[in-house]
N, CA, C and O atoms as a GROMACS GRO file, in nm:
protein
  448
    1MET      N    1   0.758   3.292   5.273
    1MET     CA    2   0.780   3.165   5.244
    1MET      C    3   0.689   3.092   5.131
    1MET      O    4   0.730   3.007   5.052
    2LYS      N    5   0.566   3.142   5.141
    2LYS     CA    6   0.479   3.059   5.038
    2LYS      C    7   0.520   3.089   4.894
    2LYS      O    8   0.527   3.006   4.804
    3GLN      N    9   0.540   3.192   4.887
    3GLN     CA   10   0.612   3.227   4.739
    3GLN      C   11   0.724   3.152   4.681
    3GLN      O   12   0.744   3.117   4.565
    4LEU      N   13   0.803   3.132   4.808
    4LEU     CA   14   0.919   3.044   4.765
    4LEU      C   15   0.876   2.884   4.724
    4LEU      O   16   0.927   2.814   4.637
    5ILE      N   17   0.794   2.859   4.791
    5ILE     CA   18   0.744   2.709   4.762
    5ILE      C   19   0.674   2.712   4.631
    5ILE      O   20   0.698   2.612   4.564
    6ASN      N   21   0.587   2.805   4.570
    6ASN     CA   22   0.514   2.812   4.474
    6ASN      C   23   0.618   2.816   4.353
    6ASN      O   24   0.613   2.737   4.258
    7ILE      N   25   0.710   2.914   4.368
    7ILE     CA   26   0.851   2.908   4.271
    7ILE      C   27   0.902   2.782   4.236
    7ILE      O   28   0.932   2.746   4.122
    8ASN      N   29   0.914   2.697   4.366
    8ASN     CA   30   0.996   2.551   4.335
    8ASN      C   31   0.891   2.473   4.272
    8ASN      O   32   0.926   2.398   4.182
    9LEU      N   33   0.778   2.477   4.301
    9LEU     CA   34   0.664   2.382   4.241
    9LEU      C   35   0.658   2.398   4.102
    9LEU      O   36   0.644   2.300   4.029
   10LEU      N   37   0.669   2.538   4.047
   10LEU     CA   38   0.654   2.551   3.907
   10LEU      C   39   0.728   2.463   3.808
   10LEU      O   40   0.668   2.408   3.715
   11PRO      N   41   0.858   2.450   3.830
   11PRO     CA   42   0.935   2.350   3.736
   11PRO      C   43   0.870   2.213   3.740
   11PRO      O   44   0.843   2.144   3.642
   12LEU      N   45   0.850   2.185   3.869
   12LEU     CA   46   0.778   2.034   3.899
   12LEU      C   47   0.647   2.046   3.812
   12LEU      O   48   0.614   1.952   3.740
   13ALA      N   49   0.584   2.143   3.819
   13ALA     CA   50   0.425   2.130   3.746
   13ALA      C   51   0.448   2.119   3.589
   13ALA      O   52   0.376   2.048   3.519
   14ILE      N   53   0.553   2.193   3.536
   14ILE     CA   54   0.561   2.210   3.399
   14ILE      C   55   0.650   2.063   3.354
   14ILE      O   56   0.632   2.011   3.243
   15LEU      N   57   0.734   2.014   3.444
   15LEU     CA   58   0.794   1.900   3.390
   15LEU      C   59   0.666   1.775   3.381
   15LEU      O   60   0.663   1.693   3.290
   16THR      N   61   0.583   1.780   3.471
   16THR     CA   62   0.470   1.679   3.490
   16THR      C   63   0.379   1.680   3.391
   16THR      O   64   0.334   1.578   3.340
   17ILE      N   65   0.338   1.839   3.346
   17ILE     CA   66   0.250   1.854   3.214
   17ILE      C   67   0.315   1.800   3.100
   17ILE      O   68   0.249   1.731   3.021
   18PHE      N   69   0.454   1.824   3.077
   18PHE     CA   70   0.516   1.794   2.976
   18PHE      C   71   0.520   1.646   2.952
   18PHE      O   72   0.500   1.604   2.838
   19ALA      N   73   0.541   1.572   3.042
   19ALA     CA   74   0.578   1.420   3.052
   19ALA      C   75   0.436   1.351   3.021
   19ALA      O   76   0.427   1.258   2.941
   20SER      N   77   0.331   1.402   3.086
   20SER     CA   78   0.198   1.349   3.034
   20SER      C   79   0.160   1.364   2.907
   20SER      O   80   0.103   1.272   2.848
   21SER      N   81   0.187   1.492   2.845
   21SER     CA   82   0.152   1.521   2.727
   21SER      C   83   0.247   1.426   2.594
   21SER      O   84   0.197   1.402   2.484
   22CYS      N   85   0.354   1.395   2.624
   22CYS     CA   86   0.439   1.334   2.547
   22CYS      C   87   0.369   1.154   2.513
   22CYS      O   88   0.390   1.084   2.414
   23SER      N   89   0.308   1.130   2.602
   23SER     CA   90   0.243   1.014   2.572
   23SER      C   91   0.144   0.999   2.464
   23SER      O   92   0.100   0.890   2.426
   24TYR      N   93   0.105   1.136   2.407
   24TYR     CA   94   0.008   1.128   2.279
   24TYR      C   95   0.096   1.160   2.173
   24TYR      O   96   0.050   1.144   2.060
   25LEU      N   97   0.210   1.201   2.184
   25LEU     CA   98   0.268   1.219   2.057
   25LEU      C   99   0.337   1.088   2.014
   25LEU      O  100   0.400   1.014   2.089
   26GLN      N  101   0.314   1.068   1.865
   26GLN     CA  102   0.375   0.965   1.790
   26GLN      C  103   0.442   1.016   1.686
   26GLN      O  104   0.414   1.128   1.642
   27PRO      N  105   0.555   0.928   1.626
   27PRO     CA  106   0.634   0.966   1.516
   27PRO      C  107   0.549   0.958   1.394
   27PRO      O  108   0.455   0.879   1.387
   28TYR      N  109   0.584   1.042   1.292
   28TYR     CA  110   0.512   1.015   1.173
   28TYR      C  111   0.542   0.888   1.104
   28TYR      O  112   0.656   0.842   1.098
   29LYS      N  113   0.442   0.833   1.054
   29LYS     CA  114   0.463   0.701   0.985
   29LYS      C  115   0.459   0.724   0.833
   29LYS      O  116   0.359   0.786   0.796
   30VAL      N  117   0.526   0.695   0.759
   30VAL     CA  118   0.552   0.700   0.628
   30VAL      C  119   0.455   0.598   0.536
   30VAL      O  120   0.478   0.478   0.546
   31PRO      N  121   0.375   0.632   0.467
   31PRO     CA  122   0.316   0.534   0.376
   31PRO      C  123   0.394   0.476   0.262
   31PRO      O  124   0.463   0.541   0.184
   32VAL      N  125   0.371   0.328   0.260
   32VAL     CA  126   0.478   0.256   0.168
   32VAL      C  127   0.402   0.196   0.079
   32VAL      O  128   0.307   0.126   0.115
   33MET      N  129   0.431   0.214  -0.040
   33MET     CA  130   0.364   0.144  -0.161
   33MET      C  131   0.444   0.028  -0.221
   33MET      O  132   0.563   0.046  -0.248
   34GLN      N  133   0.393  -0.072  -0.239
   34GLN     CA  134   0.479  -0.191  -0.295
   34GLN      C  135   0.408  -0.247  -0.416
   34GLN      O  136   0.286  -0.232  -0.426
   35GLY      N  137   0.469  -0.302  -0.496
   35GLY     CA  138   0.422  -0.366  -0.601
   35GLY      C  139   0.391  -0.264  -0.726
   35GLY      O  140   0.438  -0.151  -0.729
   36ASN      N  141   0.322  -0.308  -0.809
   36ASN     CA  142   0.259  -0.219  -0.928
   36ASN      C  143   0.142  -0.146  -0.872
   36ASN      O  144   0.074  -0.184  -0.776
   37ILE      N  145   0.123  -0.020  -0.952
   37ILE     CA  146   0.003   0.056  -0.936
   37ILE      C  147  -0.083   0.030  -1.028
   37ILE      O  148  -0.070   0.042  -1.150
   38ILE      N  149  -0.217  -0.026  -0.935
   38ILE     CA  150  -0.308  -0.094  -1.015
   38ILE      C  151  -0.436   0.018  -1.003
   38ILE      O  152  -0.508   0.016  -0.903
   39GLU      N  153  -0.455   0.105  -1.102
   39GLU     CA  154  -0.565   0.181  -1.101
   39GLU      C  155  -0.661   0.127  -1.183
   39GLU      O  156  -0.638   0.047  -1.273
   40ASP      N  157  -0.817   0.188  -1.140
   40ASP     CA  158  -0.924   0.136  -1.203
   40ASP      C  159  -0.926   0.199  -1.355
   40ASP      O  160  -0.979   0.134  -1.445
   41LYS      N  161  -0.874   0.312  -1.379
   41LYS     CA  162  -0.858   0.356  -1.528
   41LYS      C  163  -0.776   0.252  -1.618
   41LYS      O  164  -0.801   0.233  -1.737
   42ASP      N  165  -0.681   0.191  -1.548
   42ASP     CA  166  -0.616   0.097  -1.638
   42ASP      C  167  -0.660  -0.024  -1.651
   42ASP      O  168  -0.622  -0.093  -1.746
   43ILE      N  169  -0.747  -0.070  -1.558
   43ILE     CA  170  -0.833  -0.194  -1.576
   43ILE      C  171  -0.923  -0.179  -1.674
   43ILE      O  172  -0.951  -0.267  -1.755
   44SER      N  173  -0.983  -0.042  -1.671
   44SER     CA  174  -1.097  -0.046  -1.799
   44SER      C  175  -1.045  -0.045  -1.894
   44SER      O  176  -1.123  -0.064  -1.987
   45LYS      N  177  -0.904  -0.025  -1.938
   45LYS     CA  178  -0.830  -0.040  -2.057
   45LYS      C  179  -0.810  -0.183  -2.104
   45LYS      O  180  -0.794  -0.208  -2.223
   46LEU      N  181  -0.810  -0.273  -2.015
   46LEU     CA  182  -0.784  -0.411  -2.050
   46LEU      C  183  -0.901  -0.482  -2.101
   46LEU      O  184  -1.011  -0.487  -2.046
   47GLU      N  185  -0.863  -0.541  -2.221
   47GLU     CA  186  -0.971  -0.625  -2.330
   47GLU      C  187  -0.915  -0.748  -2.362
   47GLU      O  188  -0.796  -0.756  -2.390
   48LYS      N  189  -1.001  -0.862  -2.361
   48LYS     CA  190  -0.965  -0.962  -2.429
   48LYS      C  191  -0.909  -0.936  -2.564
   48LYS      O  192  -0.954  -0.849  -2.640
   49GLY      N  193  -0.803  -1.020  -2.593
   49GLY     CA  194  -0.736  -1.031  -2.731
   49GLY      C  195  -0.612  -0.939  -2.742
   49GLY      O  196  -0.539  -0.928  -2.841
   50MET      N  197  -0.600  -0.866  -2.607
   50MET     CA  198  -0.460  -0.776  -2.615
   50MET      C  199  -0.325  -0.873  -2.582
   50MET      O  200  -0.323  -0.960  -2.496
   51THR      N  201  -0.231  -0.843  -2.656
   51THR     CA  202  -0.109  -0.900  -2.673
   51THR      C  203  -0.033  -0.862  -2.533
   51THR      O  204  -0.070  -0.762  -2.470
   52LYS      N  205   0.081  -0.948  -2.482
   52LYS     CA  206   0.141  -0.942  -2.373
   52LYS      C  207   0.202  -0.791  -2.363
   52LYS      O  208   0.200  -0.717  -2.264
   53GLY      N  209   0.258  -0.763  -2.498
   53GLY     CA  210   0.331  -0.622  -2.505
   53GLY      C  211   0.227  -0.506  -2.462
   53GLY      O  212   0.262  -0.416  -2.385
   54GLN      N  213   0.100  -0.514  -2.516
   54GLN     CA  214   0.004  -0.413  -2.476
   54GLN      C  215  -0.037  -0.416  -2.339
   54GLN      O  216  -0.082  -0.313  -2.289
   55VAL      N  217  -0.026  -0.538  -2.261
   55VAL     CA  218  -0.058  -0.553  -2.111
   55VAL      C  219   0.041  -0.460  -2.060
   55VAL      O  220   0.017  -0.354  -2.003
   56ASP      N  221   0.181  -0.521  -2.090
   56ASP     CA  222   0.300  -0.463  -2.027
   56ASP      C  223   0.318  -0.309  -2.054
   56ASP      O  224   0.392  -0.244  -1.980
   57PHE      N  225   0.259  -0.254  -2.150
   57PHE     CA  226   0.256  -0.120  -2.192
   57PHE      C  227   0.143  -0.059  -2.082
   57PHE      O  228   0.186   0.043  -2.030
   58ILE      N  229   0.040  -0.088  -2.045
   58ILE     CA  230  -0.038  -0.041  -1.938
   58ILE      C  231  -0.012  -0.052  -1.801
   58ILE      O  232  -0.029   0.040  -1.721
   59PHE      N  233   0.032  -0.175  -1.771
   59PHE     CA  234   0.051  -0.198  -1.629
   59PHE      C  235   0.204  -0.225  -1.585
   59PHE      O  236   0.228  -0.241  -1.465
   60GLY      N  237   0.304  -0.230  -1.677
   60GLY     CA  238   0.436  -0.259  -1.641
   60GLY      C  239   0.470  -0.388  -1.640
   60GLY      O  240   0.394  -0.476  -1.680
   61ARG      N  241   0.558  -0.405  -1.604
   61ARG     CA  242   0.635  -0.569  -1.575
   61ARG      C  243   0.542  -0.619  -1.441
   61ARG      O  244   0.524  -0.558  -1.336
   62ALA      N  245   0.495  -0.741  -1.479
   62ALA     CA  246   0.418  -0.806  -1.358
   62ALA      C  247   0.509  -0.860  -1.255
   62ALA      O  248   0.604  -0.931  -1.290
   63VAL      N  249   0.489  -0.833  -1.130
   63VAL     CA  250   0.548  -0.892  -1.006
   63VAL      C  251   0.594  -1.020  -1.022
   63VAL      O  252   0.710  -1.057  -1.000
   64ILE      N  253   0.484  -1.098  -1.067
   64ILE     CA  254   0.507  -1.246  -1.053
   64ILE      C  255   0.463  -1.294  -1.204
   64ILE      O  256   0.354  -1.292  -1.262
   65MET      N  257   0.604  -1.341  -1.246
   65MET     CA  258   0.576  -1.416  -1.399
   65MET      C  259   0.665  -1.550  -1.378
   65MET      O  260   0.787  -1.560  -1.382
   66ASP      N  261   0.567  -1.649  -1.355
   66ASP     CA  262   0.611  -1.769  -1.343
   66ASP      C  263   0.654  -1.830  -1.472
   66ASP      O  264   0.575  -1.840  -1.566
   67PRO      N  265   0.797  -1.877  -1.480
   67PRO     CA  266   0.849  -1.940  -1.597
   67PRO      C  267   0.774  -2.064  -1.648
   67PRO      O  268   0.777  -2.095  -1.767
   68PHE      N  269   0.711  -2.130  -1.559
   68PHE     CA  270   0.639  -2.273  -1.555
   68PHE      C  271   0.492  -2.251  -1.605
   68PHE      O  272   0.431  -2.342  -1.661
   69HIS      N  273   0.435  -2.128  -1.582
   69HIS     CA  274   0.305  -2.079  -1.624
   69HIS      C  275   0.307  -1.963  -1.693
   69HIS      O  276   0.282  -1.853  -1.642
   70ASP      N  277   0.341  -1.985  -1.822
   70ASP     CA  278   0.384  -1.858  -1.905
   70ASP      C  279   0.238  -1.781  -1.925
   70ASP      O  280   0.240  -1.661  -1.954
   71ASN      N  281   0.128  -1.840  -1.911
   71ASN     CA  282  -0.007  -1.789  -1.956
   71ASN      C  283  -0.074  -1.702  -1.844
   71ASN      O  284  -0.189  -1.664  -1.862
   72ARG      N  285  -0.008  -1.669  -1.728
   72ARG     CA  286  -0.064  -1.604  -1.635
   72ARG      C  287   0.043  -1.504  -1.581
   72ARG      O  288   0.161  -1.536  -1.568
   73TRP      N  289  -0.008  -1.375  -1.548
   73TRP     CA  290   0.078  -1.277  -1.494
   73TRP      C  291   0.004  -1.230  -1.371
   73TRP      O  292  -0.119  -1.232  -1.378
   74ASP      N  293   0.058  -1.192  -1.265
   74ASP     CA  294   0.024  -1.134  -1.144
   74ASP      C  295   0.079  -1.020  -1.093
   74ASP      O  296   0.199  -1.002  -1.072
   75TYR      N  297  -0.031  -0.927  -1.068
   75TYR     CA  298   0.013  -0.792  -1.046
   75TYR      C  299  -0.035  -0.761  -0.898
   75TYR      O  300  -0.154  -0.768  -0.865
   76PHE      N  301   0.070  -0.724  -0.812
   76PHE     CA  302   0.028  -0.690  -0.666
   76PHE      C  303   0.045  -0.550  -0.619
   76PHE      O  304   0.136  -0.480  -0.663
   77ASN      N  305  -0.037  -0.508  -0.534
   77ASN     CA  306  -0.042  -0.360  -0.502
   77ASN      C  307  -0.084  -0.357  -0.348
   77ASN      O  308  -0.194  -0.398  -0.310
   78SER      N  309   0.020  -0.301  -0.256
   78SER     CA  310   0.023  -0.290  -0.119
   78SER      C  311   0.040  -0.150  -0.076
   78SER      O  312   0.144  -0.094  -0.114
   79ILE      N  313  -0.055  -0.075   0.006
   79ILE     CA  314  -0.001   0.045   0.068
   79ILE      C  315  -0.034   0.011   0.228
   79ILE      O  316  -0.136  -0.036   0.279
   80THR      N  317   0.088   0.051   0.286
   80THR     CA  318   0.090   0.030   0.449
   80THR      C  319   0.145   0.144   0.503
   80THR      O  320   0.241   0.199   0.449
   81VAL      N  321   0.091   0.188   0.610
   81VAL     CA  322   0.122   0.292   0.692
   81VAL      C  323   0.150   0.240   0.857
   81VAL      O  324   0.064   0.217   0.942
   82GLY      N  325   0.300   0.231   0.872
   82GLY     CA  326   0.320   0.153   0.990
   82GLY      C  327   0.304  -0.001   0.985
   82GLY      O  328   0.358  -0.068   0.898
   83GLU      N  329   0.226  -0.053   1.083
   83GLU     CA  330   0.184  -0.192   1.088
   83GLU      C  331   0.035  -0.204   1.018
   83GLU      O  332  -0.017  -0.309   0.979
   84GLU      N  333  -0.020  -0.068   1.012
   84GLU     CA  334  -0.164  -0.079   0.933
   84GLU      C  335  -0.170  -0.108   0.787
   84GLU      O  336  -0.115  -0.026   0.713
   85ILE      N  337  -0.226  -0.207   0.735
   85ILE     CA  338  -0.238  -0.228   0.590
   85ILE      C  339  -0.367  -0.136   0.535
   85ILE      O  340  -0.481  -0.164   0.574
   86ILE      N  341  -0.351  -0.053   0.467
   86ILE     CA  342  -0.440   0.033   0.425
   86ILE      C  343  -0.522  -0.030   0.300
   86ILE      O  344  -0.644  -0.023   0.295
   87THR      N  345  -0.438  -0.098   0.193
   87THR     CA  346  -0.524  -0.158   0.100
   87THR      C  347  -0.414  -0.252   0.021
   87THR      O  348  -0.297  -0.218   0.002
   88GLU      N  349  -0.468  -0.369  -0.020
   88GLU     CA  350  -0.384  -0.472  -0.078
   88GLU      C  351  -0.487  -0.520  -0.204
   88GLU      O  352  -0.605  -0.551  -0.190
   89ARG      N  353  -0.426  -0.516  -0.308
   89ARG     CA  354  -0.508  -0.564  -0.437
   89ARG      C  355  -0.411  -0.647  -0.515
   89ARG      O  356  -0.289  -0.633  -0.506
   90LYS      N  357  -0.477  -0.743  -0.600
   90LYS     CA  358  -0.396  -0.827  -0.676
   90LYS      C  359  -0.488  -0.853  -0.819
   90LYS      O  360  -0.605  -0.892  -0.822
   91LEU      N  361  -0.412  -0.824  -0.921
   91LEU     CA  362  -0.470  -0.852  -1.058
   91LEU      C  363  -0.406  -0.968  -1.138
   91LEU      O  364  -0.300  -0.954  -1.199
   92SER      N  365  -0.476  -1.082  -1.135
   92SER     CA  366  -0.412  -1.196  -1.223
   92SER      C  367  -0.462  -1.191  -1.372
   92SER      O  368  -0.584  -1.197  -1.389
   93ILE      N  369  -0.394  -1.182  -1.463
   93ILE     CA  370  -0.436  -1.180  -1.610
   93ILE      C  371  -0.369  -1.327  -1.660
   93ILE      O  372  -0.257  -1.374  -1.637
   94PHE      N  373  -0.471  -1.375  -1.730
   94PHE     CA  374  -0.466  -1.507  -1.810
   94PHE      C  375  -0.460  -1.479  -1.946
   94PHE      O  376  -0.542  -1.404  -1.999
   95PHE      N  377  -0.346  -1.546  -2.022
   95PHE     CA  378  -0.350  -1.561  -2.135
   95PHE      C  379  -0.377  -1.681  -2.225
   95PHE      O  380  -0.346  -1.791  -2.179
   96ASN      N  381  -0.425  -1.676  -2.335
   96ASN     CA  382  -0.475  -1.842  -2.406
   96ASN      C  383  -0.317  -1.872  -2.477
   96ASN      O  384  -0.211  -1.814  -2.455
   97ASP      N  385  -0.342  -1.965  -2.550
   97ASP     CA  386  -0.194  -2.047  -2.587
   97ASP      C  387  -0.148  -1.966  -2.715
   97ASP      O  388  -0.039  -1.995  -2.765
   98ASP      N  389  -0.236  -1.855  -2.778
   98ASP     CA  390  -0.163  -1.769  -2.868
   98ASP      C  391  -0.117  -1.628  -2.802
   98ASP      O  392  -0.099  -1.531  -2.875
   99GLY      N  393  -0.100  -1.622  -2.677
   99GLY     CA  394  -0.043  -1.508  -2.617
   99GLY      C  395  -0.127  -1.409  -2.590
   99GLY      O  396  -0.071  -1.308  -2.546
  100VAL      N  397  -0.254  -1.403  -2.602
  100VAL     CA  398  -0.361  -1.272  -2.589
  100VAL      C  399  -0.432  -1.309  -2.477
  100VAL      O  400  -0.448  -1.426  -2.442
  101VAL      N  401  -0.480  -1.196  -2.410
  101VAL     CA  402  -0.562  -1.187  -2.301
  101VAL      C  403  -0.686  -1.275  -2.300
  101VAL      O  404  -0.765  -1.248  -2.392
  102ASP      N  405  -0.718  -1.361  -2.230
  102ASP     CA  406  -0.819  -1.470  -2.229
  102ASP      C  407  -0.927  -1.402  -2.124
  102ASP      O  408  -1.043  -1.368  -2.147
  103SER      N  409  -0.852  -1.391  -2.003
  103SER     CA  410  -0.954  -1.319  -1.896
  103SER      C  411  -0.868  -1.273  -1.774
  103SER      O  412  -0.752  -1.313  -1.768
  104TRP      N  413  -0.912  -1.205  -1.692
  104TRP     CA  414  -0.863  -1.161  -1.560
  104TRP      C  415  -0.927  -1.148  -1.435
  104TRP      O  416  -1.050  -1.145  -1.436
  105VAL      N  417  -0.869  -1.140  -1.330
  105VAL     CA  418  -0.947  -1.152  -1.192
  105VAL      C  419  -0.879  -1.038  -1.114
  105VAL      O  420  -0.757  -1.035  -1.103
  106LEU      N  421  -0.958  -0.945  -1.060
  106LEU     CA  422  -0.900  -0.853  -0.961
  106LEU      C  423  -0.959  -0.877  -0.818
  106LEU      O  424  -1.080  -0.875  -0.793
  107GLU      N  425  -0.856  -0.901  -0.724
  107GLU     CA  426  -0.905  -0.938  -0.584
  107GLU      C  427  -0.866  -0.807  -0.510
  107GLU      O  428  -0.767  -0.742  -0.543
  108LYS      N  429  -0.950  -0.773  -0.410
  108LYS     CA  430  -0.926  -0.690  -0.320
  108LYS      C  431  -0.879  -0.770  -0.173
  108LYS      O  432  -0.960  -0.813  -0.091
  109LEU      N  433  -0.760  -0.775  -0.162
  109LEU     CA  434  -0.715  -0.867  -0.042
  109LEU      C  435  -0.757  -0.793   0.094
  109LEU      O  436  -0.805  -0.850   0.191
  110SER      N  437  -0.736  -0.685   0.085
  110SER     CA  438  -0.764  -0.604   0.210
  110SER      C  439  -0.784  -0.440   0.168
  110SER      O  440  -0.714  -0.376   0.091
  111ASP      N  441  -0.898  -0.396   0.242
  111ASP     CA  442  -0.935  -0.252   0.180
  111ASP      C  443  -1.016  -0.205   0.294
  111ASP      O  444  -1.128  -0.249   0.322
  112ASN      N  445  -0.938  -0.093   0.373
  112ASN     CA  446  -0.971  -0.011   0.458
  112ASN      C  447  -1.052   0.095   0.442
  112ASN      O  448  -1.077   0.169   0.537
   0.00000   0.00000   0.00000
């Protein structure tokens, strides 16, 4: 009789262990990159006096090109995994009236 009870409890024990271990399983969360890739090696190439074409060659098309402010290009980069923001960076490049680079600002909006 004891052996019969142990055999009937075995599936229940296995089910209990499986159900409790499932709470630790999480689905794989894909890293999502948005915007332009802003690398330090590319920022080191940036110099005053560069033309818009040269900047476009290094960084690609700016995410934000305001037609009312032709002298400013903004590049944005974000990497998230699920709901967690891994990094957010913004590069703003300012051009003078001749259309060449006057200055730039790199902001780390979030960096974990």
